[in-house]
N, C-alpha and C positions, 0 to 999 in steps of 0.2 A: 288344161281343159277338163270342165266335169264331165264325167259320165252320165247317161242318161237315168241311171236309177238315183245319182244324187241330185238330178234336177228333180225328179219327182218328189224325193224325200223333202226338199225343202220348198216344193211349188204349193202347199197346202196352206191355209191359216188355221192355226188351234182356235177352238172355240169352246166354252162353257156349256155344259150339258146339265140340265136341271133334272129334278125327280121324274118326271115322268118319262123324259126320254132315256135316261138312265136304264129304268126298268125295262123299257122297249129293247134297248140294246142288249141286257144282260141277263134277263128273265128273274133275276134276283127281288126278293121281297126287300123291304127297306131295312128289317131286323136283319136278315142274313147278311145284308151289305154292310151293316154296323158291325156285326160280330168278324166277319173277314177283315174288314179294315182294322178292329183291334188287334187282331192276330197279324195285322200284316201284311195279309193275303188280296186286298183288294185295295186299287188307288185311294189314296187319302181326297177327301172332300176338301173344298176351297172355301173359306167364307168369303161370301161377297159382299158382306156390310159388316160394318165396325162391331155389331152386337153379335153376329154370327146367326142371326136366324134366318138368314138367305143365304144356301150353299149350292155348289154345283162341282162338277169333274170336268176334268179336262178331257176332251174327245178323244186325242191321241192317246191317253194313257187308258182311257176304257178300250178303246179297240186294241191296243196292245194285249189288254189282260183278256179280252175276248178271243183273240187269236192263240194266245197259248192255252186257254181251255180247249179250243177246236183241234188241237195237235195232240193233246192228254189222252 
């Protein structure tokens, strides 16, 4: 039988976050986000179109990153 924490962990639907919301959630500029991504210190963006002109981040990965910053 699953406990309550496991149920909560799997009860959300992950979604793609685009640039304006990413900025609102993290407070980081586009340039700083790009720099941290290249260093492996920020979640990688996902291509939403084959040519890569549209990108987004997974909400769960961004929130995990935000939470690690709050405890630091």
